[in-house]
C-alpha positions in Angstrom: 45.0 13.2 4.5 44.3 11.3 1.3 43.4 8.2 3.3 41.1 10.3 5.5 39.3 11.6 2.4 38.9 8.1 1.1 37.4 6.9 4.3 35.0 9.9 4.3 34.0 9.2 0.8 33.2 5.6 1.6 31.2 6.7 4.6 29.2 9.1 2.5 28.5 6.5 -0.1 27.3 4.0 2.6 25.2 6.7 4.2 23.6 7.6 0.9 22.9 3.9 0.2 21.2 3.5 3.6 19.0 6.6 2.9 17.9 5.2 -0.5 17.2 1.8 1.1 15.0 3.4 3.8 13.2 5.6 1.2 12.3 2.5 -0.7 11.3 0.4 2.4 9.1 3.0 4.0 6.5 5.0 2.2 6.3 8.7 3.0 3.4 9.5 5.3 0.7 11.7 3.9 -2.7 11.8 5.6 -2.1 8.6 7.6 -1.1 9.2 11.2 -2.0 6.2 13.4 -4.2 3.2 12.5 -6.7 1.2 14.6 -8.4 -2.2 14.0 -11.6 -3.4 15.6 -12.6 -7.1 15.4 -15.7 -9.0 16.7 -13.7 -12.1 17.6 -9.9 -12.3 17.8 -6.9 -11.7 15.6 -5.8 -15.3 16.1 -8.9 -16.9 14.5 -7.0 -18.2 11.4 -9.6 -16.4 9.3 -10.7 -12.8 8.7 -9.3 -11.6 12.1 -5.8 -13.0 11.4 -5.8 -11.6 7.9 -6.9 -8.2 9.2 -4.1 -8.2 11.7 -1.6 -9.2 9.0 -2.9 -6.3 7.0 -2.5 -4.0 10.0 1.1 -5.1 10.5 1.9 -4.5 6.9 0.6 -0.9 7.2 2.8 -0.4 10.2 5.8 -1.6 8.3 5.1 0.3 5.1 4.3 3.7 6.7 6.2 3.5 10.0 3.0 4.4 12.0 1.7 3.2 15.3 -1.1 0.6 15.2 -3.6 -0.5 17.7 -6.3 -3.2 17.8 -9.2 -4.2 20.0 -10.9 -7.6 20.1 -14.4 -8.7 21.2 -16.1 -5.6 19.8 -19.7 -7.0 19.6 -21.9 -3.9 20.2 -22.1 -0.2 19.4 -21.4 0.7 23.0 -18.2 -1.3 23.1 -17.2 0.0 19.7 -17.6 3.6 20.9 -15.4 3.1 23.9 -12.7 1.6 21.7 -13.0 4.5 19.2 -12.6 7.1 22.0 -9.5 5.3 23.1 -8.1 5.3 19.6 -9.0 9.0 19.2 -7.0 9.9 22.3 -4.0 8.1 20.9 -4.1 10.1 17.6 -5.6 7.4 15.4 -7.2 8.8 12.2 -8.0 5.6 10.3 -10.0 2.8 11.8 -10.9 -0.5 10.3 -13.9 -2.5 11.5 -13.3 -6.0 10.2 -16.9 -7.2 9.4 -20.2 -6.0 8.1 -21.5 -5.3 11.6 -19.1 -2.3 11.9 -20.9 -0.6 9.0 -23.9 -0.2 11.3 -21.7 0.9 14.2 -19.7 3.4 12.1 -22.8 4.9 10.5 -24.2 5.6 14.0 -21.0 6.9 15.5 -18.8 8.4 12.8 -20.3 11.9 12.8 -19.0 12.4 16.3 -15.4 11.8 15.1 -15.0 13.9 11.9 -11.2 13.7 12.0 -11.3 9.9 11.8 -12.1 7.9 8.6 -13.9 4.6 9.3 -13.6 1.6 7.0 -15.9 -1.5 7.3 -16.4 -4.5 5.0 -19.5 -5.8 3.1 -21.8 -3.1 4.6 -23.4 0.1 3.5 -21.4 3.2 4.3 -23.6 6.3 4.7 -21.5 9.2 6.1 -18.8 11.4 4.6 -16.0 9.8 6.7 -17.1 6.2 6.2 -16.2 3.7 3.5 -17.3 0.1 3.0 -15.1 -2.3 1.0 -17.4 -4.8 -0.5 -16.0 -8.1 -1.7 -17.8 -10.3 -4.2 -18.1 -13.5 -2.2 -20.8 -14.9 -4.5 -18.6 -15.6 -7.5 -15.8 -17.4 -5.6 -18.5 -19.4 -3.8 -20.0 -20.3 -7.2 -16.7 -21.7 -8.5 -16.0 -23.5 -5.3 -19.5 -25.0 -5.5 -18.8 -26.2 -9.1 -15.7 -28.1 -7.8 -17.7 -29.7 -5.1 -20.6 -30.5 -7.4 -18.2 -32.2 -9.8 -16.3 -34.2 -7.1 -19.1 -35.4 -4.9 -19.8 -39.2 -5.1 -22.9 -39.2 -2.8 -24.4 -36.1 -4.4 -24.9 -34.6 -1.0 -22.7 -31.6 0.0 -22.7 -29.8 3.4 -22.1 -26.2 4.3 -21.3 -25.2 7.9 -22.1 -21.5 7.5 -21.7 -18.6 10.0 -24.7 -16.5 8.9 -27.6 -16.6 6.4 -26.4 -13.4 4.7 -23.0 -14.8 3.5 -23.0 -14.4 -0.3 -20.4 -17.2 -0.8 -22.9 -19.6 0.7 -25.6 -18.9 -1.9 -23.0 -18.8 -4.6 -21.6 -22.2 -3.5 -25.1 -23.7 -3.6 -25.9 -22.3 -7.0 -22.5 -23.4 -8.5 -22.8 -26.9 -7.1 -26.3 -27.3 -8.6 -25.3 -25.8 -11.9 -22.4 -28.3 -12.2 -24.4 -31.3 -11.0 -28.2 -31.4 -11.4 -28.5 -34.3 -9.0 -26.7 -32.7 -6.1 -28.3 -31.8 -2.8 -26.8 -29.0 -0.7 -27.4 -29.1 3.1 -26.7 -25.9 5.0 -26.3 -25.6 8.8 -25.9 -22.2 10.5 -23.7 -21.6 13.5 -24.9 -18.0 13.9 -21.4 -17.1 15.0 -18.0 -16.7 13.3 -16.2 -18.4 16.1 -18.4 -21.0 18.0 -16.3 -24.1 17.4 -18.3 -26.4 19.6 -21.6 -25.6 17.8 -19.8 -25.9 14.4 -18.6 -29.4 15.3 -22.0 -30.5 16.4 -23.5 -29.3 13.1 -20.8 -31.1 11.2 -21.7 -34.4 12.9 -25.3 -33.8 11.8 -24.2 -33.3 8.2 -22.0 -36.4 8.2 -24.9 -38.5 9.5 -26.8 -37.5 6.3 -24.1 -39.0 3.9 -22.4 -35.7 3.1 -19.0 -36.3 1.5 -17.8 -32.7 0.9 -17.9 -29.9 3.5 -17.6 -26.1 3.1 -17.0 -24.3 6.4 -17.5 -20.6 6.1 -16.5 -19.3 9.5 -13.3 -18.1 11.1 -12.2 -19.9 14.3 -13.8 -23.2 13.4 -12.8 -23.3 9.7 -9.6 -25.3 10.0 -11.0 -27.6 12.7 -13.9 -28.6 10.4 -11.5 -29.3 7.5 -9.3 -31.4 9.8 -12.4 -33.4 11.1 -13.6 -34.0 7.5 -10.1 -35.1 6.6 -10.1 -37.6 9.5 -13.2 -39.1 8.0 -11.5 -39.3 4.6 -13.9 -36.7 3.2 -13.2 -33.7 1.0 -13.6 -30.0 1.9 -13.5 -26.6 0.3 -11.3 -24.0 2.1 -12.7 -20.6 3.1 -11.0 -17.1 3.2 -7.5 -18.6 3.1 -5.9 -21.2 0.8 -6.1 -24.4 2.8 -4.3 -26.8 0.5 -1.4 -26.8 3.0 -3.4 -29.1 5.2 -2.2 -31.9 3.0 -3.2 -35.2 1.5 -5.3 -33.5 -1.2 -8.5 -33.5 1.0 -8.9 -29.8 0.4 -10.2 -29.7 -3.2 -9.7 -25.9 -3.5 -10.4 -22.7 -1.5 -12.4 -19.6 -1.9 -9.9 -16.9 -1.0 -10.5 -13.3 0.1 -7.2 -11.3 0.2 -8.1 -9.1 3.1 -4.5 -8.2 4.0 -4.0 -6.8 0.4 -7.2 -4.9 0.6 -6.0 -3.2 3.8 -2.9 -2.2 2.0 -4.9 -0.8 -0.9 -7.2 1.2 1.5 -4.3 2.6 3.5 -2.6 3.8 0.3 -5.7 5.5 -0.9 -6.3 7.2 2.4 -2.6 8.3 2.7 -2.9 9.9 -0.7 -6.1 11.6 0.2 -8.0 9.6 -2.4 -10.1 7.3 -0.3 -13.8 7.8 -1.3 -16.7 7.8 1.1 -19.5 5.3 0.3 -19.3 1.8 -1.0 -16.4 0.3 -3.1 -16.6 -3.0 -4.9 -13.9 -5.6 -5.4 -13.7 -9.2 -6.8 -12.0 -11.7 -9.0 -11.2 -9.3 -11.8 -8.9 -7.2 -9.6 -7.6 -10.3 -7.7 -8.9 -9.4 -4.2 -10.8 -12.6 -4.4 -9.7 -15.8 -6.1 -9.9 -19.6 -6.2 -6.9 -21.4 -4.6 -4.7 -24.2 -5.7 -6.5 -27.5 -6.7 -6.0 -30.8 -5.1 -4.3 -33.5 -7.1 -7.5 -35.5 -6.8 -9.3 -33.0 -9.1 -9.2 -34.1 -12.8 -6.8 -32.0 -14.9 -9.4 -31.6 -17.6 -11.9 -30.2 -15.2 -9.2 -27.8 -13.8 -8.5 -26.5 -17.3 -12.3 -26.1 -17.9 -12.9 -24.2 -14.7 -9.8 -22.0 -15.1 -11.1 -21.0 -18.5 -14.5 -20.2 -17.0 -12.8 -18.0 -14.4 -10.8 -16.2 -17.0 -14.0 -15.7 -19.1 -15.8 -14.3 -16.0 -13.0 -11.9 -15.3 -13.3 -10.5 -18.8 -17.1 -10.5 -19.2 -18.4 -10.2 -15.7 -20.8 -13.1 -16.4 -20.7 -16.4 -14.5 -21.2 -19.6 -16.4 -24.9 -19.9 -15.5 -25.5 -16.3 -16.6 -23.6 -16.8 -19.9 -25.6 -20.0 -20.5 -28.9 -18.2 -19.9 -27.9 -15.4 -22.2 -26.9 -17.9 -24.9 -30.2 -19.7 -24.6 -32.1 -16.4 -24.9 -30.2 -15.6 -28.1 -31.0 -19.0 -29.5 -34.7 -18.5 -28.8 -34.9 -15.2 -30.7 
């Protein structure tokens, strides 16, 4: 009998331990039921789509909920078909992984009051829509400073997806602030994923003596970096830290932590605390950042730019803005 009691006690202790482990591993569900993801391209693009899917998987693991995703959502009509399908499956939180979904969700969300719609870098207008806006300009600015410092030909190239990407303007401004002699050439793919066109535009840039390339798309991002590396040229990574491509050819990267932003959004929604409208995030809250530096970048310059980044996080003023303010004070 004593032996049986001992075995029972051990069993109860093990059971309690397992319960505690599960409690810590899986968050209790609140408002969140099932979660859907819509992407324009694919979840295997090695860019925003892949990061979004990673974020979706993390939500599934953390809250023990069913998840669904649809690729190739390129119009409002296609989006509505996917939303109806998600609704029938009991989804009550839908992510649209680009600015285009802001327009779709503003037009469609009133038909689905029991679903909350989240887009990125757009303008959310309805009570059940939220836009998570990332400050791409600032990371672009610091990435541009690195390129402006490291260029030898004083000609830098950008293979951009679209004209409205804030990191592209930031990159240009940062490069020119760091190096008054630099010329920045920008080519637009007008797609996040057209690898063939992106490669053709890269060839055009290389023929113009460009020695550093910044590709700001998804599917073609890694390919452009690898082609630049094959030409023994430098590049700046986009969205993801690309220093793992090796040989120091990636000088640094402009990182957007989409997966972590998905986790933040899901937590807010689950707690009933996700606001409608636009929410802003950037370097100060670590949702955007500058990646590891290549060993080819001078250590003194790395110390300088890291100080500028820390100053920006505290003051909210980029180096060019701080300089303009200092000059204004001197002229008073």
